[in-house]
mmCIF file as Biopython writes it, N, C-alpha, C and O atoms, coordinates in Angstrom:
data_model
#
loop_
_atom_site.group_PDB
_atom_site.id
_atom_site.type_symbol
_atom_site.label_atom_id
_atom_site.label_alt_id
_atom_site.label_comp_id
_atom_site.label_asym_id
_atom_site.label_entity_id
_atom_site.label_seq_id
_atom_site.pdbx_PDB_ins_code
_atom_site.Cartn_x
_atom_site.Cartn_y
_atom_site.Cartn_z
_atom_site.occupancy
_atom_site.B_iso_or_equiv
_atom_site.auth_seq_id
_atom_site.auth_asym_id
_atom_site.pdbx_PDB_model_num
ATOM 1   N N  . MET A ? 1  ? 2.473   -10.591 -56.869 1.0 0.0 1  A 1 
ATOM 2   C CA . MET A ? 1  ? 1.100   -10.284 -56.861 1.0 0.0 1  A 1 
ATOM 3   C C  . MET A ? 1  ? 0.521   -10.555 -58.464 1.0 0.0 1  A 1 
ATOM 4   O O  . MET A ? 1  ? 0.293   -9.599  -59.206 1.0 0.0 1  A 1 
ATOM 5   N N  . PHE A ? 2  ? 0.328   -11.893 -58.871 1.0 0.0 2  A 1 
ATOM 6   C CA . PHE A ? 2  ? -0.182  -12.349 -60.012 1.0 0.0 2  A 1 
ATOM 7   C C  . PHE A ? 2  ? 0.916   -11.871 -60.998 1.0 0.0 2  A 1 
ATOM 8   O O  . PHE A ? 2  ? 0.398   -11.451 -62.032 1.0 0.0 2  A 1 
ATOM 9   N N  . GLY A ? 3  ? 2.205   -11.805 -61.003 1.0 0.0 3  A 1 
ATOM 10  C CA . GLY A ? 3  ? 2.966   -11.351 -61.965 1.0 0.0 3  A 1 
ATOM 11  C C  . GLY A ? 3  ? 2.826   -9.902  -62.529 1.0 0.0 3  A 1 
ATOM 12  O O  . GLY A ? 3  ? 3.305   -9.670  -63.639 1.0 0.0 3  A 1 
ATOM 13  N N  . LEU A ? 4  ? 2.277   -9.040  -61.919 1.0 0.0 4  A 1 
ATOM 14  C CA . LEU A ? 4  ? 1.868   -7.851  -62.140 1.0 0.0 4  A 1 
ATOM 15  C C  . LEU A ? 4  ? 2.940   -6.815  -61.838 1.0 0.0 4  A 1 
ATOM 16  O O  . LEU A ? 4  ? 3.277   -6.886  -60.656 1.0 0.0 4  A 1 
ATOM 17  N N  . GLY A ? 5  ? 3.673   -5.749  -62.615 1.0 0.0 5  A 1 
ATOM 18  C CA . GLY A ? 5  ? 4.434   -4.844  -61.962 1.0 0.0 5  A 1 
ATOM 19  C C  . GLY A ? 5  ? 3.980   -3.610  -61.673 1.0 0.0 5  A 1 
ATOM 20  O O  . GLY A ? 5  ? 2.827   -3.376  -62.036 1.0 0.0 5  A 1 
ATOM 21  N N  . LEU A ? 6  ? 4.477   -2.895  -61.207 1.0 0.0 6  A 1 
ATOM 22  C CA . LEU A ? 6  ? 3.828   -1.333  -60.994 1.0 0.0 6  A 1 
ATOM 23  C C  . LEU A ? 6  ? 3.327   -0.739  -62.160 1.0 0.0 6  A 1 
ATOM 24  O O  . LEU A ? 6  ? 2.271   -0.112  -62.072 1.0 0.0 6  A 1 
ATOM 25  N N  . PRO A ? 7  ? 3.930   -0.832  -63.289 1.0 0.0 7  A 1 
ATOM 26  C CA . PRO A ? 7  ? 3.300   -0.070  -64.481 1.0 0.0 7  A 1 
ATOM 27  C C  . PRO A ? 7  ? 1.864   -0.762  -64.719 1.0 0.0 7  A 1 
ATOM 28  O O  . PRO A ? 7  ? 0.874   -0.084  -64.993 1.0 0.0 7  A 1 
ATOM 29  N N  . GLU A ? 8  ? 1.826   -2.112  -64.600 1.0 0.0 8  A 1 
ATOM 30  C CA . GLU A ? 8  ? 0.517   -2.569  -65.143 1.0 0.0 8  A 1 
ATOM 31  C C  . GLU A ? 8  ? -0.290  -2.377  -64.214 1.0 0.0 8  A 1 
ATOM 32  O O  . GLU A ? 8  ? -1.407  -2.215  -64.706 1.0 0.0 8  A 1 
ATOM 33  N N  . VAL A ? 9  ? -0.312  -2.293  -62.862 1.0 0.0 9  A 1 
ATOM 34  C CA . VAL A ? 9  ? -1.006  -1.901  -61.781 1.0 0.0 9  A 1 
ATOM 35  C C  . VAL A ? 9  ? -1.702  -0.469  -62.004 1.0 0.0 9  A 1 
ATOM 36  O O  . VAL A ? 9  ? -2.909  -0.229  -61.981 1.0 0.0 9  A 1 
ATOM 37  N N  . VAL A ? 10 ? -0.563  0.484   -62.242 1.0 0.0 10 A 1 
ATOM 38  C CA . VAL A ? 10 ? -1.141  1.948   -62.591 1.0 0.0 10 A 1 
ATOM 39  C C  . VAL A ? 10 ? -1.931  1.838   -63.690 1.0 0.0 10 A 1 
ATOM 40  O O  . VAL A ? 10 ? -3.005  2.436   -63.631 1.0 0.0 10 A 1 
ATOM 41  N N  . ILE A ? 11 ? -1.690  1.256   -64.633 1.0 0.0 11 A 1 
ATOM 42  C CA . ILE A ? 11 ? -2.636  1.292   -66.000 1.0 0.0 11 A 1 
ATOM 43  C C  . ILE A ? 11 ? -3.934  0.759   -65.695 1.0 0.0 11 A 1 
ATOM 44  O O  . ILE A ? 11 ? -4.949  1.156   -66.267 1.0 0.0 11 A 1 
ATOM 45  N N  . ILE A ? 12 ? -3.928  -0.234  -64.704 1.0 0.0 12 A 1 
ATOM 46  C CA . ILE A ? 12 ? -5.266  -0.814  -64.554 1.0 0.0 12 A 1 
ATOM 47  C C  . ILE A ? 12 ? -6.088  0.231   -63.605 1.0 0.0 12 A 1 
ATOM 48  O O  . ILE A ? 12 ? -7.275  0.464   -63.832 1.0 0.0 12 A 1 
ATOM 49  N N  . ALA A ? 13 ? -5.474  0.764   -62.671 1.0 0.0 13 A 1 
ATOM 50  C CA . ALA A ? 13 ? -6.126  1.661   -61.901 1.0 0.0 13 A 1 
ATOM 51  C C  . ALA A ? 13 ? -6.698  2.841   -62.580 1.0 0.0 13 A 1 
ATOM 52  O O  . ALA A ? 13 ? -7.825  3.280   -62.347 1.0 0.0 13 A 1 
ATOM 53  N N  . VAL A ? 14 ? -5.793  3.370   -63.501 1.0 0.0 14 A 1 
ATOM 54  C CA . VAL A ? 14 ? -6.326  4.542   -64.304 1.0 0.0 14 A 1 
ATOM 55  C C  . VAL A ? 14 ? -7.550  4.069   -65.152 1.0 0.0 14 A 1 
ATOM 56  O O  . VAL A ? 14 ? -8.596  4.716   -65.196 1.0 0.0 14 A 1 
ATOM 57  N N  . VAL A ? 15 ? -7.362  2.965   -65.782 1.0 0.0 15 A 1 
ATOM 58  C CA . VAL A ? 15 ? -8.670  2.486   -66.572 1.0 0.0 15 A 1 
ATOM 59  C C  . VAL A ? 15 ? -9.868  2.377   -65.596 1.0 0.0 15 A 1 
ATOM 60  O O  . VAL A ? 15 ? -10.937 2.876   -65.947 1.0 0.0 15 A 1 
ATOM 61  N N  . ALA A ? 16 ? -9.760  1.729   -64.336 1.0 0.0 16 A 1 
ATOM 62  C CA . ALA A ? 16 ? -10.898 1.488   -63.582 1.0 0.0 16 A 1 
ATOM 63  C C  . ALA A ? 16 ? -11.447 2.999   -63.080 1.0 0.0 16 A 1 
ATOM 64  O O  . ALA A ? 16 ? -12.646 3.183   -62.872 1.0 0.0 16 A 1 
ATOM 65  N N  . ILE A ? 17 ? -10.585 3.910   -62.931 1.0 0.0 17 A 1 
ATOM 66  C CA . ILE A ? 17 ? -11.128 5.128   -62.627 1.0 0.0 17 A 1 
ATOM 67  C C  . ILE A ? 17 ? -11.879 5.911   -63.664 1.0 0.0 17 A 1 
ATOM 68  O O  . ILE A ? 17 ? -12.853 6.644   -63.498 1.0 0.0 17 A 1 
ATOM 69  N N  . LEU A ? 18 ? -11.183 5.588   -64.854 1.0 0.0 18 A 1 
ATOM 70  C CA . LEU A ? 18 ? -12.117 6.253   -66.135 1.0 0.0 18 A 1 
ATOM 71  C C  . LEU A ? 18 ? -13.357 5.550   -66.367 1.0 0.0 18 A 1 
ATOM 72  O O  . LEU A ? 18 ? -14.323 6.202   -66.763 1.0 0.0 18 A 1 
ATOM 73  N N  . ILE A ? 19 ? -13.472 4.177   -66.152 1.0 0.0 19 A 1 
ATOM 74  C CA . ILE A ? 19 ? -14.675 3.548   -66.317 1.0 0.0 19 A 1 
ATOM 75  C C  . ILE A ? 19 ? -15.768 3.779   -65.268 1.0 0.0 19 A 1 
ATOM 76  O O  . ILE A ? 19 ? -16.923 4.077   -65.573 1.0 0.0 19 A 1 
ATOM 77  N N  . PHE A ? 20 ? -15.339 3.626   -64.045 1.0 0.0 20 A 1 
ATOM 78  C CA . PHE A ? 20 ? -16.291 3.715   -62.921 1.0 0.0 20 A 1 
ATOM 79  C C  . PHE A ? 20 ? -16.300 5.096   -62.206 1.0 0.0 20 A 1 
ATOM 80  O O  . PHE A ? 20 ? -17.321 5.480   -61.635 1.0 0.0 20 A 1 
ATOM 81  N N  . GLY A ? 21 ? -15.273 5.770   -62.233 1.0 0.0 21 A 1 
ATOM 82  C CA . GLY A ? 21 ? -15.288 7.221   -61.724 1.0 0.0 21 A 1 
ATOM 83  C C  . GLY A ? 21 ? -14.723 7.018   -60.256 1.0 0.0 21 A 1 
ATOM 84  O O  . GLY A ? 21 ? -14.863 5.962   -59.639 1.0 0.0 21 A 1 
ATOM 85  N N  . PRO A ? 22 ? -14.141 8.015   -59.812 1.0 0.0 22 A 1 
ATOM 86  C CA . PRO A ? 22 ? -13.305 7.980   -58.556 1.0 0.0 22 A 1 
ATOM 87  C C  . PRO A ? 22 ? -14.648 7.744   -57.372 1.0 0.0 22 A 1 
ATOM 88  O O  . PRO A ? 22 ? -14.419 7.069   -56.369 1.0 0.0 22 A 1 
ATOM 89  N N  . LYS A ? 23 ? -15.756 8.235   -57.549 1.0 0.0 23 A 1 
ATOM 90  C CA . LYS A ? 23 ? -16.533 7.892   -56.450 1.0 0.0 23 A 1 
ATOM 91  C C  . LYS A ? 23 ? -17.025 6.435   -56.181 1.0 0.0 23 A 1 
ATOM 92  O O  . LYS A ? 23 ? -17.297 5.963   -55.077 1.0 0.0 23 A 1 
ATOM 93  N N  . LYS A ? 24 ? -17.082 5.881   -57.252 1.0 0.0 24 A 1 
ATOM 94  C CA . LYS A ? 24 ? -17.427 4.493   -57.324 1.0 0.0 24 A 1 
ATOM 95  C C  . LYS A ? 24 ? -16.490 3.347   -56.934 1.0 0.0 24 A 1 
ATOM 96  O O  . LYS A ? 24 ? -16.981 2.226   -56.794 1.0 0.0 24 A 1 
ATOM 97  N N  . ILE A ? 25 ? -15.083 3.553   -56.734 1.0 0.0 25 A 1 
ATOM 98  C CA . ILE A ? 25 ? -13.942 3.063   -56.573 1.0 0.0 25 A 1 
ATOM 99  C C  . ILE A ? 25 ? -13.866 2.203   -55.201 1.0 0.0 25 A 1 
ATOM 100 O O  . ILE A ? 25 ? -13.643 0.994   -55.133 1.0 0.0 25 A 1 
ATOM 101 N N  . PRO A ? 26 ? -14.125 3.181   -54.016 1.0 0.0 26 A 1 
ATOM 102 C CA . PRO A ? 26 ? -14.331 2.482   -52.827 1.0 0.0 26 A 1 
ATOM 103 C C  . PRO A ? 26 ? -15.426 1.518   -52.632 1.0 0.0 26 A 1 
ATOM 104 O O  . PRO A ? 26 ? -15.210 0.485   -51.998 1.0 0.0 26 A 1 
ATOM 105 N N  . GLU A ? 27 ? -16.518 1.760   -53.100 1.0 0.0 27 A 1 
ATOM 106 C CA . GLU A ? 27 ? -17.594 0.995   -53.168 1.0 0.0 27 A 1 
ATOM 107 C C  . GLU A ? 27 ? -17.307 -0.459  -53.784 1.0 0.0 27 A 1 
ATOM 108 O O  . GLU A ? 27 ? -17.751 -1.450  -53.205 1.0 0.0 27 A 1 
ATOM 109 N N  . ILE A ? 28 ? -16.569 -0.574  -54.950 1.0 0.0 28 A 1 
ATOM 110 C CA . ILE A ? 28 ? -16.242 -1.803  -55.614 1.0 0.0 28 A 1 
ATOM 111 C C  . ILE A ? 28 ? -15.056 -2.288  -54.941 1.0 0.0 28 A 1 
ATOM 112 O O  . ILE A ? 28 ? -14.871 -3.504  -55.001 1.0 0.0 28 A 1 
ATOM 113 N N  . GLY A ? 29 ? -14.125 -1.502  -54.245 1.0 0.0 29 A 1 
ATOM 114 C CA . GLY A ? 29 ? -13.115 -2.303  -53.392 1.0 0.0 29 A 1 
ATOM 115 C C  . GLY A ? 29 ? -13.800 -2.984  -52.326 1.0 0.0 29 A 1 
ATOM 116 O O  . GLY A ? 29 ? -13.537 -4.172  -52.140 1.0 0.0 29 A 1 
ATOM 117 N N  . GLY A ? 30 ? -14.719 -2.341  -51.532 1.0 0.0 30 A 1 
ATOM 118 C CA . GLY A ? 30 ? -15.353 -3.147  -50.531 1.0 0.0 30 A 1 
ATOM 119 C C  . GLY A ? 30 ? -16.090 -4.307  -50.991 1.0 0.0 30 A 1 
ATOM 120 O O  . GLY A ? 30 ? -16.135 -5.300  -50.266 1.0 0.0 30 A 1 
ATOM 121 N N  . VAL A ? 31 ? -16.695 -4.291  -52.160 1.0 0.0 31 A 1 
ATOM 122 C CA . VAL A ? 31 ? -17.522 -5.508  -52.389 1.0 0.0 31 A 1 
ATOM 123 C C  . VAL A ? 31 ? -16.460 -6.610  -52.856 1.0 0.0 31 A 1 
ATOM 124 O O  . VAL A ? 31 ? -16.633 -7.816  -52.685 1.0 0.0 31 A 1 
ATOM 125 N N  . LEU A ? 32 ? -15.411 -6.079  -53.428 1.0 0.0 32 A 1 
ATOM 126 C CA . LEU A ? 32 ? -14.413 -7.224  -54.008 1.0 0.0 32 A 1 
ATOM 127 C C  . LEU A ? 32 ? -13.706 -7.803  -52.650 1.0 0.0 32 A 1 
ATOM 128 O O  . LEU A ? 32 ? -13.318 -8.967  -52.553 1.0 0.0 32 A 1 
ATOM 129 N N  . GLY A ? 33 ? -13.588 -6.749  -51.541 1.0 0.0 33 A 1 
ATOM 130 C CA . GLY A ? 33 ? -12.956 -7.369  -50.337 1.0 0.0 33 A 1 
ATOM 131 C C  . GLY A ? 33 ? -13.858 -8.351  -49.570 1.0 0.0 33 A 1 
ATOM 132 O O  . GLY A ? 33 ? -13.398 -9.279  -48.905 1.0 0.0 33 A 1 
ATOM 133 N N  . LYS A ? 34 ? -15.159 -8.095  -49.701 1.0 0.0 34 A 1 
ATOM 134 C CA . LYS A ? 34 ? -16.043 -8.830  -49.005 1.0 0.0 34 A 1 
ATOM 135 C C  . LYS A ? 34 ? -16.214 -10.245 -49.747 1.0 0.0 34 A 1 
ATOM 136 O O  . LYS A ? 34 ? -16.097 -11.282 -49.093 1.0 0.0 34 A 1 
ATOM 137 N N  . SER A ? 35 ? -16.475 -10.269 -51.037 1.0 0.0 35 A 1 
ATOM 138 C CA . SER A ? 35 ? -16.343 -11.312 -51.854 1.0 0.0 35 A 1 
ATOM 139 C C  . SER A ? 35 ? -15.186 -12.322 -51.616 1.0 0.0 35 A 1 
ATOM 140 O O  . SER A ? 35 ? -15.414 -13.523 -51.474 1.0 0.0 35 A 1 
ATOM 141 N N  . LEU A ? 36 ? -14.015 -11.825 -51.581 1.0 0.0 36 A 1 
ATOM 142 C CA . LEU A ? 36 ? -12.712 -12.355 -51.475 1.0 0.0 36 A 1 
ATOM 143 C C  . LEU A ? 36 ? -12.759 -13.069 -49.871 1.0 0.0 36 A 1 
ATOM 144 O O  . LEU A ? 36 ? -12.239 -14.171 -49.696 1.0 0.0 36 A 1 
ATOM 145 N N  . LYS A ? 37 ? -13.310 -12.462 -48.944 1.0 0.0 37 A 1 
ATOM 146 C CA . LYS A ? 37 ? -13.422 -13.015 -47.577 1.0 0.0 37 A 1 
ATOM 147 C C  . LYS A ? 37 ? -14.229 -14.204 -47.523 1.0 0.0 37 A 1 
ATOM 148 O O  . LYS A ? 37 ? -13.970 -15.232 -46.898 1.0 0.0 37 A 1 
ATOM 149 N N  . ASN A ? 38 ? -15.362 -13.930 -48.334 1.0 0.0 38 A 1 
ATOM 150 C CA . ASN A ? 38 ? -16.536 -14.988 -48.168 1.0 0.0 38 A 1 
ATOM 151 C C  . ASN A ? 38 ? -15.909 -16.311 -48.842 1.0 0.0 38 A 1 
ATOM 152 O O  . ASN A ? 38 ? -16.136 -17.429 -48.380 1.0 0.0 38 A 1 
ATOM 153 N N  . PHE A ? 39 ? -15.063 -16.077 -50.025 1.0 0.0 39 A 1 
ATOM 154 C CA . PHE A ? 39 ? -14.767 -17.272 -50.787 1.0 0.0 39 A 1 
ATOM 155 C C  . PHE A ? 39 ? -13.591 -17.802 -50.118 1.0 0.0 39 A 1 
ATOM 156 O O  . PHE A ? 39 ? -13.487 -19.007 -50.343 1.0 0.0 39 A 1 
ATOM 157 N N  . GLN A ? 40 ? -12.669 -17.344 -49.378 1.0 0.0 40 A 1 
ATOM 158 C CA . GLN A ? 40 ? -11.580 -17.764 -48.627 1.0 0.0 40 A 1 
ATOM 159 C C  . GLN A ? 40 ? -12.335 -18.709 -47.420 1.0 0.0 40 A 1 
ATOM 160 O O  . GLN A ? 40 ? -11.946 -19.865 -47.255 1.0 0.0 40 A 1 
ATOM 161 N N  . GLU A ? 41 ? -13.466 -18.132 -46.566 1.0 0.0 41 A 1 
ATOM 162 C CA . GLU A ? 41 ? -14.037 -18.803 -45.645 1.0 0.0 41 A 1 
ATOM 163 C C  . GLU A ? 41 ? -14.746 -19.935 -46.199 1.0 0.0 41 A 1 
ATOM 164 O O  . GLU A ? 41 ? -14.841 -20.954 -45.516 1.0 0.0 41 A 1 
ATOM 165 N N  . GLY A ? 42 ? -15.267 -19.880 -47.382 1.0 0.0 42 A 1 
ATOM 166 C CA . GLY A ? 42 ? -15.893 -20.976 -48.024 1.0 0.0 42 A 1 
ATOM 167 C C  . GLY A ? 42 ? -14.854 -22.456 -48.351 1.0 0.0 42 A 1 
ATOM 168 O O  . GLY A ? 42 ? -15.137 -23.650 -48.244 1.0 0.0 42 A 1 
ATOM 169 N N  . MET A ? 43 ? -13.600 -21.782 -48.772 1.0 0.0 43 A 1 
ATOM 170 C CA . MET A ? 43 ? -12.592 -22.779 -49.057 1.0 0.0 43 A 1 
ATOM 171 C C  . MET A ? 43 ? -11.999 -23.434 -47.746 1.0 0.0 43 A 1 
ATOM 172 O O  . MET A ? 43 ? -11.586 -24.593 -47.736 1.0 0.0 43 A 1 
ATOM 173 N N  . LYS A ? 44 ? -11.989 -22.629 -46.674 1.0 0.0 44 A 1 
ATOM 174 C CA . LYS A ? 44 ? -11.707 -23.322 -45.329 1.0 0.0 44 A 1 
ATOM 175 C C  . LYS A ? 44 ? -12.609 -24.270 -44.901 1.0 0.0 44 A 1 
ATOM 176 O O  . LYS A ? 44 ? -12.313 -25.394 -44.497 1.0 0.0 44 A 1 
ATOM 177 N N  . LYS A ? 45 ? -13.689 -23.812 -44.993 1.0 0.0 45 A 1 
ATOM 178 C CA . LYS A ? 45 ? -14.904 -24.670 -44.592 1.0 0.0 45 A 1 
ATOM 179 C C  . LYS A ? 45 ? -15.115 -25.920 -45.364 1.0 0.0 45 A 1 
ATOM 180 O O  . LYS A ? 45 ? -15.472 -26.933 -44.762 1.0 0.0 45 A 1 
ATOM 181 N N  . SER A ? 46 ? -14.881 -25.935 -46.944 1.0 0.0 46 A 1 
ATOM 182 C CA . SER A ? 46 ? -14.858 -27.006 -47.481 1.0 0.0 46 A 1 
ATOM 183 C C  . SER A ? 46 ? -13.537 -27.905 -47.172 1.0 0.0 46 A 1 
ATOM 184 O O  . SER A ? 46 ? -13.567 -29.106 -47.440 1.0 0.0 46 A 1 
ATOM 185 N N  . ASP A ? 47 ? -12.597 -27.421 -46.713 1.0 0.0 47 A 1 
ATOM 186 C CA . ASP A ? 47 ? -11.370 -28.317 -46.404 1.0 0.0 47 A 1 
ATOM 187 C C  . ASP A ? 47 ? -11.624 -28.898 -45.000 1.0 0.0 47 A 1 
ATOM 188 O O  . ASP A ? 47 ? -11.219 -29.990 -44.604 1.0 0.0 47 A 1 
ATOM 189 N N  . GLU A ? 48 ? -12.333 -28.032 -44.328 1.0 0.0 48 A 1 
ATOM 190 C CA . GLU A ? 48 ? -12.635 -28.740 -42.987 1.0 0.0 48 A 1 
ATOM 191 C C  . GLU A ? 48 ? -13.537 -30.010 -43.238 1.0 0.0 48 A 1 
ATOM 192 O O  . GLU A ? 48 ? -13.346 -31.102 -42.701 1.0 0.0 48 A 1 
ATOM 193 N N  . ASP A ? 49 ? -14.524 -29.720 -44.111 1.0 0.0 49 A 1 
ATOM 194 C CA . ASP A ? 49 ? -15.583 -30.918 -44.422 1.0 0.0 49 A 1 
ATOM 195 C C  . ASP A ? 49 ? -14.723 -31.907 -45.161 1.0 0.0 49 A 1 
ATOM 196 O O  . ASP A ? 49 ? -15.042 -33.034 -44.780 1.0 0.0 49 A 1 
ATOM 197 N N  . GLN A ? 50 ? -13.884 -31.949 -45.948 1.0 0.0 50 A 1 
ATOM 198 C CA . GLN A ? 50 ? -13.252 -32.810 -46.621 1.0 0.0 50 A 1 
ATOM 199 C C  . GLN A ? 50 ? -12.552 -33.699 -45.406 1.0 0.0 50 A 1 
ATOM 200 O O  . GLN A ? 50 ? -12.682 -34.917 -45.285 1.0 0.0 50 A 1 
ATOM 201 N N  . SER A ? 51 ? -11.843 -32.903 -44.600 1.0 0.0 51 A 1 
ATOM 202 C CA . SER A ? 51 ? -10.758 -33.660 -43.712 1.0 0.0 51 A 1 
ATOM 203 C C  . SER A ? 51 ? -11.611 -34.541 -42.582 1.0 0.0 51 A 1 
ATOM 204 O O  . SER A ? 51 ? -11.028 -35.371 -41.885 1.0 0.0 51 A 1 
ATOM 205 N N  . ASP A ? 52 ? -13.043 -34.291 -42.461 1.0 0.0 52 A 1 
ATOM 206 C CA . ASP A ? 52 ? -13.869 -35.008 -41.627 1.0 0.0 52 A 1 
ATOM 207 C C  . ASP A ? 52 ? -14.221 -36.229 -42.302 1.0 0.0 52 A 1 
ATOM 208 O O  . ASP A ? 52 ? -14.784 -37.054 -41.583 1.0 0.0 52 A 1 
ATOM 209 N N  . LEU A ? 53 ? -14.031 -36.551 -43.497 1.0 0.0 53 A 1 
ATOM 210 C CA . LEU A ? 53 ? -14.517 -37.819 -44.198 1.0 0.0 53 A 1 
ATOM 211 C C  . LEU A ? 53 ? -13.465 -39.012 -43.909 1.0 0.0 53 A 1 
ATOM 212 O O  . LEU A ? 53 ? -13.657 -40.133 -44.380 1.0 0.0 53 A 1 
#
């Protein structure tokens, strides 16, 4: 996972909770998930468009 170990992931999670608060984290996770899904779909579509050339 991007060369991150468990200690680094825990530190990032704690900092995120401190910055955004525990109620905002699920919202941010949902937005990130949707963004990643849209990005992956765009990459697939781009690959399909280039293979048509």
